[in-house]
Structures are given as C-alpha cells and as structure tokens.
N, CA and C atoms as an extended XYZ file, in Angstrom:
495
Properties=species:S:1:pos:R:3:atomname:S:1:resname:S:1:resid:I:1 pbc="F F F"
N       -78.877       31.426      -58.575 N   MET     1
C       -77.691       31.671      -59.369 CA  MET     1
C       -77.532       30.554      -60.396 C   MET     1
N       -77.154       30.957      -61.563 N   THR     2
C       -76.978       29.963      -62.607 CA  THR     2
C       -75.616       29.297      -62.467 C   THR     2
N       -75.512       28.185      -63.093 N   ARG     3
C       -74.256       27.416      -63.033 CA  ARG     3
C       -73.098       28.222      -63.637 C   ARG     3
N       -73.356       28.950      -64.709 N   ARG     4
C       -72.322       29.767      -65.333 CA  ARG     4
C       -71.785       30.828      -64.381 C   ARG     4
N       -72.660       31.476      -63.655 N   LYS     5
C       -72.235       32.506      -62.701 CA  LYS     5
C       -71.380       31.901      -61.597 C   LYS     5
N       -71.750       30.750      -61.108 N   ILE     6
C       -70.983       30.079      -60.053 CA  ILE     6
C       -69.593       29.726      -60.562 C   ILE     6
N       -69.505       29.196      -61.771 N   ILE     7
C       -68.203       28.844      -62.355 CA  ILE     7
C       -67.366       30.103      -62.552 C   ILE     7
N       -67.980       31.178      -63.018 N   LEU     8
C       -67.272       32.445      -63.222 CA  LEU     8
C       -66.739       32.992      -61.899 C   LEU     8
N       -67.541       32.982      -60.861 N   ILE     9
C       -67.115       33.476      -59.543 CA  ILE     9
C       -65.980       32.618      -58.994 C   ILE     9
N       -66.098       31.310      -59.098 N   CYS    10
C       -65.031       30.412      -58.628 CA  CYS    10
C       -63.740       30.665      -59.400 C   CYS    10
N       -63.849       30.863      -60.702 N   GLY    11
C       -62.675       31.152      -61.524 CA  GLY    11
C       -62.004       32.447      -61.107 C   GLY    11
N       -62.788       33.489      -60.861 N   LEU    12
C       -62.233       34.771      -60.423 CA  LEU    12
C       -61.558       34.651      -59.063 C   LEU    12
N       -62.152       33.911      -58.154 N   ILE    13
C       -61.547       33.690      -56.831 CA  ILE    13
C       -60.234       32.939      -56.977 C   ILE    13
N       -60.193       31.933      -57.821 N   LEU    14
C       -58.976       31.159      -58.050 CA  LEU    14
C       -57.875       32.044      -58.631 C   LEU    14
N       -58.213       32.878      -59.605 N   ILE    15
C       -57.228       33.794      -60.203 CA  ILE    15
C       -56.708       34.757      -59.144 C   ILE    15
N       -57.581       35.282      -58.304 N   ALA    16
C       -57.165       36.209      -57.247 CA  ALA    16
C       -56.217       35.523      -56.261 C   ALA    16
N       -56.504       34.284      -55.907 N   LEU    17
C       -55.634       33.549      -54.984 CA  LEU    17
C       -54.270       33.281      -55.600 C   LEU    17
N       -54.234       32.907      -56.865 N   VAL    18
C       -52.966       32.671      -57.557 CA  VAL    18
C       -52.150       33.956      -57.603 C   VAL    18
N       -52.787       35.071      -57.933 N   MET    19
C       -52.072       36.354      -57.987 CA  MET    19
C       -51.526       36.726      -56.606 C   MET    19
N       -52.295       36.525      -55.565 N   LEU    20
C       -51.845       36.805      -54.209 CA  LEU    20
C       -50.650       35.927      -53.849 C   LEU    20
N       -50.702       34.656      -54.203 N   PHE    21
C       -49.602       33.729      -53.944 CA  PHE    21
C       -48.333       34.183      -54.661 C   PHE    21
N       -48.454       34.571      -55.938 N   VAL    22
C       -47.310       34.999      -56.741 CA  VAL    22
C       -46.683       36.257      -56.149 C   VAL    22
N       -47.484       37.144      -55.616 N   ILE    23
C       -46.977       38.389      -55.041 CA  ILE    23
C       -46.304       38.139      -53.692 C   ILE    23
N       -46.864       37.292      -52.848 N   LEU    24
C       -46.368       37.127      -51.483 CA  LEU    24
C       -45.241       36.125      -51.329 C   LEU    24
N       -45.135       35.117      -52.181 N   VAL    25
C       -44.120       34.073      -52.023 CA  VAL    25
C       -42.696       34.617      -52.030 C   VAL    25
N       -42.301       35.545      -52.921 N   PRO    26
C       -40.924       36.045      -52.878 CA  PRO    26
C       -40.554       36.657      -51.536 C   PRO    26
N       -41.510       37.260      -50.840 N   PHE    27
C       -41.213       37.855      -49.545 CA  PHE    27
C       -41.036       36.796      -48.466 C   PHE    27
N       -41.648       35.654      -48.609 N   LYS    28
C       -41.503       34.573      -47.642 CA  LYS    28
C       -40.152       33.884      -47.770 C   LYS    28
N       -39.514       33.905      -48.963 N   LYS    29
C       -38.239       33.233      -49.166 CA  LYS    29
C       -37.146       33.812      -48.291 C   LYS    29
N       -37.205       35.094      -48.029 N   ASN    30
C       -36.138       35.777      -47.311 CA  ASN    30
C       -36.513       35.915      -45.850 C   ASN    30
N       -35.932       35.103      -44.984 N   ASN    31
C       -36.257       35.100      -43.567 CA  ASN    31
C       -35.997       36.433      -42.893 C   ASN    31
N       -35.103       37.250      -43.425 N   PHE    32
C       -34.763       38.488      -42.755 CA  PHE    32
C       -35.926       39.474      -42.759 C   PHE    32
N       -36.889       39.304      -43.635 N   LEU    33
C       -38.030       40.198      -43.635 CA  LEU    33
C       -38.933       39.951      -42.445 C   LEU    33
N       -38.911       38.752      -41.893 N   THR    34
C       -39.768       38.430      -40.765 CA  THR    34
C       -38.979       38.126      -39.502 C   THR    34
N       -37.672       37.940      -39.599 N   ASN    35
C       -36.849       37.543      -38.467 CA  ASN    35
C       -36.020       38.722      -37.980 C   ASN    35
N       -36.658       39.667      -37.291 N   LYS    36
C       -35.950       40.826      -36.778 CA  LYS    36
C       -35.398       40.496      -35.401 C   LYS    36
N       -34.135       40.781      -35.189 N   THR    37
C       -33.521       40.573      -33.891 CA  THR    37
C       -32.937       41.881      -33.418 C   THR    37
N       -32.673       41.974      -32.127 N   SER    38
C       -32.096       43.200      -31.594 CA  SER    38
C       -30.628       43.275      -31.995 C   SER    38
N       -30.125       44.495      -32.172 N   PRO    39
C       -28.730       44.632      -32.573 CA  PRO    39
C       -27.786       44.140      -31.486 C   PRO    39
N       -26.608       43.723      -31.920 N   THR    40
C       -25.627       43.207      -30.983 CA  THR    40
C       -25.055       44.317      -30.116 C   THR    40
N       -24.665       43.986      -28.904 N   SER    41
C       -24.029       44.965      -28.036 CA  SER    41
C       -22.511       44.915      -28.188 C   SER    41
N       -22.019       43.916      -28.910 N   THR    42
C       -20.585       43.803      -29.141 CA  THR    42
C       -20.157       44.877      -30.138 C   THR    42
N       -19.123       45.678      -29.799 N   PRO    43
C       -18.695       46.695      -30.750 CA  PRO    43
C       -18.130       46.057      -32.009 C   PRO    43
N       -18.523       46.597      -33.158 N   VAL    44
C       -18.076       46.088      -34.446 CA  VAL    44
C       -17.365       47.225      -35.161 C   VAL    44
N       -16.179       46.952      -35.748 N   PRO    45
C       -15.484       48.032      -36.445 CA  PRO    45
C       -16.295       48.534      -37.628 C   PRO    45
N       -16.303       49.845      -37.833 N   THR    46
C       -17.023       50.416      -38.959 CA  THR    46
C       -16.073       51.258      -39.804 C   THR    46
N       -16.382       51.351      -41.070 N   TYR    47
C       -15.656       52.232      -41.968 CA  TYR    47
C       -16.559       52.563      -43.138 C   TYR    47
N       -16.236       53.608      -43.839 N   VAL    48
C       -17.045       54.018      -44.984 CA  VAL    48
C       -16.390       53.493      -46.247 C   VAL    48
N       -17.156       52.753      -47.036 N   ASP    49
C       -16.699       52.259      -48.325 CA  ASP    49
C       -17.397       53.108      -49.385 C   ASP    49
N       -16.698       54.086      -49.930 N   LYS    50
C       -17.310       55.026      -50.868 CA  LYS    50
C       -17.832       54.321      -52.125 C   LYS    50
N       -17.234       53.185      -52.505 N   SER    51
C       -17.691       52.494      -53.707 CA  SER    51
C       -19.086       51.914      -53.517 C   SER    51
N       -19.462       51.601      -52.257 N   LEU    52
C       -20.788       51.056      -51.988 CA  LEU    52
C       -21.770       52.139      -51.580 C   LEU    52
N       -21.269       53.337      -51.287 N   GLY    53
C       -22.151       54.438      -50.931 CA  GLY    53
C       -22.788       54.287      -49.573 C   GLY    53
N       -22.157       53.600      -48.643 N   GLY    54
C       -22.732       53.438      -47.311 CA  GLY    54
C       -21.669       53.091      -46.304 C   GLY    54
N       -22.114       52.872      -45.076 N   THR    55
C       -21.203       52.517      -43.999 CA  THR    55
C       -21.149       51.008      -43.855 C   THR    55
N       -19.953       50.456      -43.931 N   VAL    56
C       -19.755       49.023      -43.755 CA  VAL    56
C       -19.440       48.790      -42.283 C   VAL    56
N       -20.257       47.989      -41.578 N   VAL    57
C       -20.037       47.780      -40.156 CA  VAL    57
C       -19.374       46.443      -39.848 C   VAL    57
N       -19.396       45.513      -40.772 N   ALA    58
C       -18.770       44.210      -40.544 CA  ALA    58
C       -18.617       43.521      -41.879 C   ALA    58
N       -17.682       42.579      -41.943 N   GLN    59
C       -17.538       41.808      -43.172 CA  GLN    59
C       -16.918       40.457      -42.869 C   GLN    59
N       -17.130       39.517      -43.782 N   THR    60
C       -16.525       38.199      -43.700 CA  THR    60
C       -16.206       37.741      -45.112 C   THR    60
N       -15.215       36.875      -45.243 N   GLU    61
C       -14.795       36.366      -46.555 CA  GLU    61
C       -14.660       34.860      -46.511 C   GLU    61
N       -14.678       34.250      -47.686 N   SER    62
C       -14.424       32.829      -47.815 CA  SER    62
C       -13.856       32.569      -49.200 C   SER    62
N       -13.031       31.518      -49.303 N   SER    63
C       -12.420       31.159      -50.593 CA  SER    63
C       -13.184       30.012      -51.238 C   SER    63
N       -13.237       30.048      -52.570 N   PHE    64
C       -13.855       28.962      -53.318 CA  PHE    64
C       -12.853       27.844      -53.544 C   PHE    64
N       -13.361       26.600      -53.541 N   LYS    65
C       -12.544       25.417      -53.800 CA  LYS    65
C       -12.875       24.880      -55.188 C   LYS    65
N       -11.879       24.404      -55.845 N   ASP    66
C       -12.040       23.755      -57.143 CA  ASP    66
C       -12.842       22.469      -56.945 C   ASP    66
N       -13.831       22.247      -57.782 N   ILE    67
C       -14.626       21.014      -57.729 CA  ILE    67
C       -14.471       20.295      -59.058 C   ILE    67
N       -14.230       19.020      -59.008 N   ALA    68
C       -14.165       18.156      -60.195 CA  ALA    68
C       -13.179       18.682      -61.233 C   ALA    68
N       -12.046       19.190      -60.748 N   ASN    69
C       -10.967       19.650      -61.621 CA  ASN    69
C       -11.414       20.750      -62.598 C   ASN    69
N       -12.317       21.614      -62.142 N   SER    70
C       -12.804       22.699      -62.993 CA  SER    70
C       -11.791       23.836      -63.103 C   SER    70
N       -10.879       23.913      -62.133 N   LYS    71
C        -9.856       24.964      -62.053 CA  LYS    71
C       -10.447       26.338      -61.765 C   LYS    71
N       -11.755       26.397      -61.448 N   VAL    72
C       -12.397       27.666      -61.088 CA  VAL    72
C       -12.191       27.894      -59.597 C   VAL    72
N       -11.620       29.041      -59.248 N   THR    73
C       -11.413       29.414      -57.856 CA  THR    73
C       -11.827       30.873      -57.693 C   THR    73
N       -11.724       31.386      -56.483 N   GLY    74
C       -12.057       32.784      -56.254 CA  GLY    74
C       -12.370       33.057      -54.805 C   GLY    74
N       -13.028       34.218      -54.574 N   ARG    75
C       -13.376       34.650      -53.226 CA  ARG    75
C       -14.804       35.174      -53.211 C   ARG    75
N       -15.426       35.046      -52.055 N   THR    76
C       -16.716       35.679      -51.826 CA  THR    76
C       -16.597       36.545      -50.588 C   THR    76
N       -17.185       37.722      -50.647 N   THR    77
C       -17.128       38.672      -49.536 CA  THR    77
C       -18.550       39.063      -49.162 C   THR    77
N       -18.805       39.123      -47.871 N   PHE    78
C       -20.094       39.538      -47.337 CA  PHE    78
C       -19.842       40.748      -46.450 C   PHE    78
N       -20.402       41.890      -46.827 N   LYS    79
C       -20.240       43.118      -46.057 CA  LYS    79
C       -21.615       43.615      -45.634 C   LYS    79
N       -21.715       44.076      -44.404 N   GLU    80
C       -22.951       44.704      -43.967 CA  GLU    80
C       -22.879       46.176      -44.346 C   GLU    80
N       -23.814       46.607      -45.174 N   VAL    81
C       -23.853       47.984      -45.647 CA  VAL    81
C       -25.233       48.551      -45.342 C   VAL    81
N       -25.277       49.489      -44.419 N   ASP    82
C       -26.531       50.158      -44.054 CA  ASP    82
C       -27.659       49.168      -43.767 C   ASP    82
N       -27.370       48.139      -42.978 N   GLY    83
C       -28.393       47.191      -42.531 CA  GLY    83
C       -28.708       46.057      -43.486 C   GLY    83
N       -27.966       45.942      -44.589 N   ASN    84
C       -28.151       44.842      -45.528 CA  ASN    84
C       -26.812       44.166      -45.783 C   ASN    84
N       -26.846       42.950      -46.268 N   VAL    85
C       -25.622       42.206      -46.575 CA  VAL    85
C       -25.335       42.350      -48.074 C   VAL    85
N       -24.165       42.890      -48.386 N   PHE    86
C       -23.723       43.050      -49.772 CA  PHE    86
C       -22.800       41.881      -50.085 C   PHE    86
N       -23.189       41.049      -51.053 N   VAL    87
C       -22.463       39.828      -51.404 CA  VAL    87
C       -21.712       40.069      -52.714 C   VAL    87
N       -20.399       39.791      -52.692 N   THR    88
C       -19.595       39.871      -53.903 CA  THR    88
C       -18.950       38.518      -54.135 C   THR    88
N       -19.056       38.009      -55.357 N   VAL    89
C       -18.385       36.777      -55.759 CA  VAL    89
C       -17.460       37.130      -56.916 C   VAL    89
N       -16.174       36.813      -56.767 N   VAL    90
C       -15.198       37.032      -57.830 CA  VAL    90
C       -14.513       35.703      -58.109 C   VAL    90
N       -14.583       35.242      -59.376 N   LEU    91
C       -14.028       33.947      -59.759 CA  LEU    91
C       -12.941       34.115      -60.813 C   LEU    91
N       -12.015       33.179      -60.822 N   THR    92
C       -10.987       33.132      -61.859 CA  THR    92
C       -11.166       31.845      -62.656 C   THR    92
N       -10.633       31.832      -63.869 N   ASN    93
C       -10.674       30.667      -64.761 CA  ASN    93
C       -12.092       30.298      -65.193 C   ASN    93
N       -12.941       31.312      -65.451 N   VAL    94
C       -14.284       31.064      -65.967 CA  VAL    94
C       -14.341       31.500      -67.429 C   VAL    94
N       -15.260       30.917      -68.169 N   SER    95
C       -15.458       31.307      -69.568 CA  SER    95
C       -16.054       32.713      -69.622 C   SER    95
N       -15.505       33.544      -70.481 N   LYS    96
C       -15.944       34.943      -70.570 CA  LYS    96
C       -17.382       35.083      -71.052 C   LYS    96
N       -17.846       34.194      -71.918 N   ASP    97
C       -19.172       34.348      -72.501 CA  ASP    97
C       -20.223       33.459      -71.838 C   ASP    97
N       -19.946       32.946      -70.658 N   ALA    98
C       -20.888       32.045      -69.986 CA  ALA    98
C       -21.477       32.701      -68.741 C   ALA    98
N       -22.701       32.299      -68.411 N   GLU    99
C       -23.345       32.712      -67.166 CA  GLU    99
C       -23.371       31.501      -66.237 C   GLU    99
N       -22.838       31.686      -65.038 N   TYR   100
C       -22.778       30.615      -64.053 CA  TYR   100
C       -23.820       30.896      -62.967 C   TYR   100
N       -24.883       30.082      -62.876 N   PRO   101
C       -25.868       30.286      -61.812 CA  PRO   101
C       -25.200       30.193      -60.436 C   PRO   101
N       -25.612       31.070      -59.523 N   ALA   102
C       -25.001       31.133      -58.190 CA  ALA   102
C       -26.096       31.132      -57.130 C   ALA   102
N       -25.876       30.333      -56.086 N   TYR   103
C       -26.851       30.217      -55.003 CA  TYR   103
C       -26.135       30.081      -53.675 C   TYR   103
N       -26.804       30.519      -52.616 N   ILE   104
C       -26.343       30.240      -51.259 CA  ILE   104
C       -27.227       29.112      -50.751 C   ILE   104
N       -26.587       27.990      -50.420 N   HIS   105
C       -27.296       26.789      -49.967 CA  HIS   105
C       -27.171       26.638      -48.454 C   HIS   105
N       -28.137       25.956      -47.864 N   LYS   106
C       -28.038       25.552      -46.462 CA  LYS   106
C       -26.993       24.449      -46.381 C   LYS   106
N       -26.196       24.427      -45.317 N   GLY   107
C       -25.196       23.376      -45.129 CA  GLY   107
C       -23.885       23.702      -45.822 C   GLY   107
N       -22.961       22.753      -45.745 N   THR   108
C       -21.615       22.942      -46.288 CA  THR   108
C       -21.545       22.480      -47.743 C   THR   108
N       -20.377       22.654      -48.337 N   CYS   109
C       -20.168       22.229      -49.727 CA  CYS   109
C       -20.357       20.729      -49.902 C   CYS   109
N       -20.060       19.956      -48.886 N   ARG   110
C       -20.171       18.491      -48.967 CA  ARG   110
C       -21.611       18.004      -48.851 C   ARG   110
N       -22.513       18.878      -48.395 N   GLU   111
C       -23.902       18.491      -48.168 CA  GLU   111
C       -24.775       18.914      -49.351 C   GLU   111
N       -25.914       18.261      -49.464 N   GLU   112
C       -26.888       18.596      -50.505 CA  GLU   112
C       -27.984       19.469      -49.902 C   GLU   112
N       -27.636       20.646      -49.412 N   GLY   113
C       -28.608       21.521      -48.765 CA  GLY   113
C       -29.489       22.265      -49.759 C   GLY   113
N       -30.670       22.656      -49.274 N   ASP   114
C       -31.605       23.422      -50.095 CA  ASP   114
C       -31.056       24.818      -50.378 C   ASP   114
N       -31.569       25.444      -51.402 N   ILE   115
C       -31.182       26.812      -51.734 CA  ILE   115
C       -31.813       27.756      -50.719 C   ILE   115
N       -30.991       28.592      -50.115 N   LYS   116
C       -31.461       29.596      -49.154 CA  LYS   116
C       -31.668       30.944      -49.852 C   LYS   116
N       -30.726       31.325      -50.721 N   TYR   117
C       -30.812       32.584      -51.465 CA  TYR   117
C       -30.355       32.357      -52.905 C   TYR   117
N       -31.059       32.957      -53.832 N   SER   118
C       -30.630       32.952      -55.232 CA  SER   118
C       -29.830       34.221      -55.477 C   SER   118
N       -28.679       34.074      -56.097 N   LEU   119
C       -27.856       35.224      -56.466 CA  LEU   119
C       -27.959       35.422      -57.971 C   LEU   119
N       -27.617       36.599      -58.437 N   SER   120
C       -27.575       36.804      -59.885 CA  SER   120
C       -26.420       35.978      -60.442 C   SER   120
N       -26.507       35.544      -61.689 N   PRO   121
C       -25.455       34.686      -62.255 CA  PRO   121
C       -24.096       35.390      -62.291 C   PRO   121
N       -23.038       34.594      -62.209 N   VAL   122
C       -21.679       35.102      -62.359 CA  VAL   122
C       -21.442       35.303      -63.851 C   VAL   122
N       -21.122       36.538      -64.233 N   VAL   123
C       -20.842       36.889      -65.623 CA  VAL   123
C       -19.483       37.560      -65.658 C   VAL   123
N       -18.623       37.127      -66.559 N   ASP   124
C       -17.250       37.655      -66.644 CA  ASP   124
C       -16.539       37.572      -65.294 C   ASP   124
N       -16.851       36.524      -64.531 N   GLY   125
C       -16.146       36.265      -63.284 CA  GLY   125
C       -16.643       37.008      -62.071 C   GLY   125
N       -17.793       37.712      -62.153 N   LYS   126
C       -18.225       38.497      -60.992 CA  LYS   126
C       -19.746       38.588      -60.902 C   LYS   126
N       -20.238       38.642      -59.654 N   THR   127
C       -21.632       38.966      -59.374 CA  THR   127
C       -21.690       39.718      -58.059 C   THR   127
N       -22.649       40.629      -57.946 N   GLU   128
C       -22.864       41.397      -56.725 CA  GLU   128
C       -24.349       41.392      -56.422 C   GLU   128
N       -24.699       41.206      -55.138 N   ASN   129
C       -26.092       41.096      -54.723 CA  ASN   129
C       -26.267       41.682      -53.336 C   ASN   129
N       -27.492       42.093      -53.017 N   TYR   130
C       -27.856       42.496      -51.659 CA  TYR   130
C       -28.812       41.470      -51.086 C   TYR   130
N       -28.640       41.168      -49.792 N   ILE   131
C       -29.558       40.306      -49.053 CA  ILE   131
C       -30.072       41.136      -47.881 C   ILE   131
N       -31.384       41.136      -47.670 N   SER   132
C       -31.970       41.905      -46.579 CA  SER   132
C       -31.529       41.365      -45.236 C   SER   132
N       -31.194       42.247      -44.311 N   GLY   133
C       -30.824       41.871      -42.954 CA  GLY   133
C       -29.370       42.147      -42.677 C   GLY   133
N       -29.017       42.081      -41.410 N   THR   134
C       -27.650       42.359      -40.988 CA  THR   134
C       -26.767       41.139      -41.162 C   THR   134
N       -25.464       41.367      -41.097 N   LEU   135
C       -24.510       40.264      -41.187 CA  LEU   135
C       -24.679       39.323      -39.995 C   LEU   135
N       -24.999       39.882      -38.834 N   GLU   136
C       -25.230       39.053      -37.648 CA  GLU   136
C       -26.406       38.106      -37.867 C   GLU   136
N       -27.487       38.615      -38.460 N   GLN   137
C       -28.643       37.764      -38.761 CA  GLN   137
C       -28.269       36.702      -39.791 C   GLN   137
N       -27.504       37.101      -40.796 N   PHE   138
C       -27.069       36.187      -41.845 CA  PHE   138
C       -26.251       35.043      -41.250 C   PHE   138
N       -25.337       35.357      -40.322 N   LYS   139
C       -24.465       34.344      -39.723 CA  LYS   139
C       -25.226       33.357      -38.846 C   LYS   139
N       -26.402       33.724      -38.385 N   LYS   140
C       -27.197       32.806      -37.565 CA  LYS   140
C       -27.630       31.575      -38.352 C   LYS   140
N       -27.637       31.679      -39.686 N   ASP   141
C       -28.038       30.555      -40.536 CA  ASP   141
C       -26.873       29.633      -40.888 C   ASP   141
N       -25.649       29.979      -40.434 N   PHE   142
C       -24.480       29.144      -40.751 CA  PHE   142
C       -24.674       27.757      -40.170 C   PHE   142
N       -24.152       26.702      -40.769 N   PRO   143
C       -23.302       26.737      -41.948 CA  PRO   143
C       -24.113       26.917      -43.232 C   PRO   143
N       -23.547       27.711      -44.123 N   LEU   144
C       -24.078       27.915      -45.461 CA  LEU   144
C       -22.947       27.702      -46.452 C   LEU   144
N       -23.279       27.579      -47.714 N   SER   145
C       -22.246       27.456      -48.742 CA  SER   145
C       -22.698       28.197      -49.998 C   SER   145
N       -21.743       28.831      -50.655 N   VAL   146
C       -22.015       29.484      -51.929 CA  VAL   146
C       -21.599       28.506      -53.012 C   VAL   146
N       -22.570       28.057      -53.793 N   LYS   147
C       -22.282       27.075      -54.844 CA  LYS   147
C       -22.478       27.734      -56.204 C   LYS   147
N       -21.467       27.587      -57.041 N   ILE   148
C       -21.524       28.104      -58.407 CA  ILE   148
C       -21.738       26.913      -59.332 C   ILE   148
N       -22.841       26.948      -60.043 N   HIS   149
C       -23.225       25.841      -60.911 CA  HIS   149
C       -22.575       25.977      -62.281 C   HIS   149
N       -22.519       24.868      -62.981 N   LYS   150
C       -22.038       24.892      -64.365 CA  LYS   150
C       -23.011       25.705      -65.209 C   LYS   150
N       -22.526       26.308      -66.305 N   PRO   151
C       -23.442       27.032      -67.195 CA  PRO   151
C       -24.539       26.108      -67.718 C   PRO   151
N       -25.656       26.703      -68.111 N   ALA   152
C       -26.829       25.932      -68.540 CA  ALA   152
C       -26.535       24.998      -69.711 C   ALA   152
N       -25.607       25.368      -70.582 N   TYR   153
C       -25.333       24.530      -71.749 CA  TYR   153
C       -24.502       23.291      -71.404 C   TYR   153
N       -23.986       23.230      -70.172 N   GLU   154
C       -23.282       22.025      -69.716 CA  GLU   154
C       -24.239       21.196      -68.865 C   GLU   154
N       -23.827       20.010      -68.537 N   ARG   155
C       -24.680       19.175      -67.699 CA  ARG   155
C       -24.679       19.692      -66.273 C   ARG   155
N       -25.618       19.197      -65.466 N   ASP   156
C       -25.738       19.639      -64.076 CA  ASP   156
C       -24.456       19.421      -63.297 C   ASP   156
N       -24.290       20.219      -62.269 N   GLY   157
C       -23.151       20.072      -61.368 CA  GLY   157
C       -22.609       21.439      -60.979 C   GLY   157
N       -21.606       21.402      -60.146 N   PHE   158
C       -20.988       22.626      -59.634 CA  PHE   158
C       -19.575       22.747      -60.187 C   PHE   158
N       -19.117       23.989      -60.337 N   VAL   159
C       -17.740       24.219      -60.726 CA  VAL   159
C       -16.879       24.631      -59.527 C   VAL   159
N       -17.523       25.254      -58.526 N   THR   160
C       -16.782       25.660      -57.337 CA  THR   160
C       -17.758       25.907      -56.190 C   THR   160
N       -17.198       25.911      -54.975 N   CYS   161
C       -18.036       26.074      -53.786 CA  CYS   161
C       -17.200       26.710      -52.678 C   CYS   161
N       -17.854       27.536      -51.846 N   ALA   162
C       -17.202       28.153      -50.683 CA  ALA   162
C       -18.055       27.922      -49.460 C   ALA   162
N       -17.446       27.377      -48.396 N   ASP   163
C       -18.145       27.166      -47.133 CA  ASP   163
C       -18.158       28.459      -46.324 C   ASP   163
N       -19.290       28.732      -45.699 N   LEU   164
C       -19.433       29.873      -44.787 CA  LEU   164
C       -19.726       29.316      -43.411 C   LEU   164
N       -18.755       29.464      -42.523 N   LYS   165
C       -18.922       28.897      -41.174 CA  LYS   165
C       -18.719       29.956      -40.129 C   LYS   165
C-alpha cells in the first residue's frame, strides 16, 4: 500500500468517527434515555390538559428569585405529559426584543452546578420544552435549578433563578 492510500484510509476513518460522535453525543446528554426505572406504585392524580394534547399525571412548580436587582421574576412548571416532562418558564419584567438563554443546572441557585438540560431561550417572557422521562425520574436528580442567563449582548451572569427541590 502506498503512503497516500494509508493517509486517505486514516482520514476516512477519522471522519467516520467524528460523524458517529456528533450523532451519538446528544443522546448521551439526556440520562432519561438510558435510565429507565419502574413506574411508581404510589397513586398520582391525573387529569387531561387539552392545551397539551395529553394526560398530565403529575406536576410541580417553583418561583424565580430576582438576582442582582434585575427585577425579573416568574414561575416554572414541570408537568408529566404522556411519559415526558413538559417544562414551562414564564417571566415578568424582561425585555421584549431579547432572548434569554435558559438552562437546568445541577445543584441549587447558590451553587455553580453543571448544565443538566439546555432549554430553548426565553423570548417575550416565555419558553416551553419537553424533557424525555417521567417527572419521578426527573425528581431523582434534585436538587436542580433553572437559571436564566442575561441576553448575549450583556455581560455574563444570571437575571433570575428557581430552585427545584
């Protein structure tokens, strides 16, 4: 084999490995894809939420706290809808034309925890997202915190945070 052929084969193998990594990494980020647990035996109230188009079996809420005098407050709601967690963030006192990056971090608002889930940015005071897995599975990772970051055109930092315990 010539040197050119060896380099070409190595290059193709490297490209294939990079493509495989790019495809598989997003699935590894979400523990619920690999962390299946048996359903709880504790009865959970259920109701149909027609706006979500499914059966809501459980929900939890938390309030956002103002950070660094930003005056941004609001609520976050987590509802289990047909085996997935539907996350809603509603904020007040935000700029109408700004996008606020939103993440669920490990640990509480006071801690510098790693990002556990990326949410779509808050636009016009609201974002809605689905996370794979049940609310019971989601709660096993507590404590978590929903941190809303300053818009990209401002310096780093948070405008508000909600603890999930």
